[in-house]
N, C-alpha and C positions, 0 to 999 in steps of 0.2 A: 178423658185422657186424650192426648194427641199421639198420632202415629208417626214413626220415624223409620227411615231405612238407614242402616249402617253398613258401609262397604269398606273393607279393610284388606290390607296386605301385610303379611308378617315380614319383619326384617330377618336377616340371617340368624340373629340371636333368638328371635321369636320362633322361627322354624325349629331351631334346636330345642327350645323349650316345649314346643308342641310335640316333637318326637318323644320327649321324656314323659309328658303328661297325657298324651293321647287326645284325639279330637273330642271324644265324649267328656273327658276331664275338663277341657277348656269350655265346652258348652255349659257344664254345671257351674263353673266359676263365673261365667258371664251371666248366666241366669240368676245367680246369687247376687252379683253386683247390681244388676238392673232391678231385682226384687227389693234390694236395700234402699233404692231410690223411690220405691212405691210403684215401680213399673212391672212390665211383664213382657217376655219374649213370645211373640206370636209365631215366628218361624225362624229357623237357623239353618243355613246351608254353607257347606264348604264348596269351593268351586276352583276352577283353574282359568287362567287368562290374566287379565289385569288385576283382579281381586282374588283373594284367597278365601274370604268370608263375606257372606251377605246375610243380614238379619233384618227382620221387621219387628219393631218393638213398640209397645205403648209406654209412654212416660208422662208424668204429670204436667210437664211444661218445658218451655225452651231452656230455662235455667238448668233443669235436671239434665237435659240433653247436652247442653254445653259443658256442664261439669263432667259428665261421663266422657265426652270426647276429649277434654283436656287431660283428665286423669289417665286415660288409656294412652294418649299421645306422649305424656310425660314418662311413661315406662320405657320408651325408646324401643320397644319390641314390636310395635304395630303402627302402621301409618293408615289412617282412615279418614272417612268423611261421613257426616250425618246429614241426611236430607229430610226435611219435614215433608210429610205426605198429606194430600188432600183426598177426601172421598169424592166420588163423582158429584154428589149433592153439594159439597163445599165448592167444587170447581164451578158448578152452575151458579151458585150464589156469587162467586167471585166475578164471573162473566157478567152478572147483572149490576156490578158496581160501576157507576158512571161518574167520572171526574173530568174537570176541565184541564186537559193536558195538551200542551203545544209541543210537538216534536222539535228538536233542534233545527234551526234554519228555516222553519216554516213560519209564515205570517200569522 
């Protein structure tokens, strides 16, 4: 499974819903939705600042991640972004990839 970070902010209506349902109620709903995709929530945090929620999750693939993101966005209650995550070992492998790339404007 692949790891993803989801960072989100509630809209005004989303905050109103959160007040009714509680933070733990929303966590259960989110864990259930991710579980239905064959995924798992690794960590879930509420925060303040630019984002209201940050979670790390395992999902089967990018299609599942995109579907989750679009479904949540379509609710109109949350604005979020999903970032694919790499382990240190995967980053090392990526650093070893050599391709013939010419930057713009360079000979």
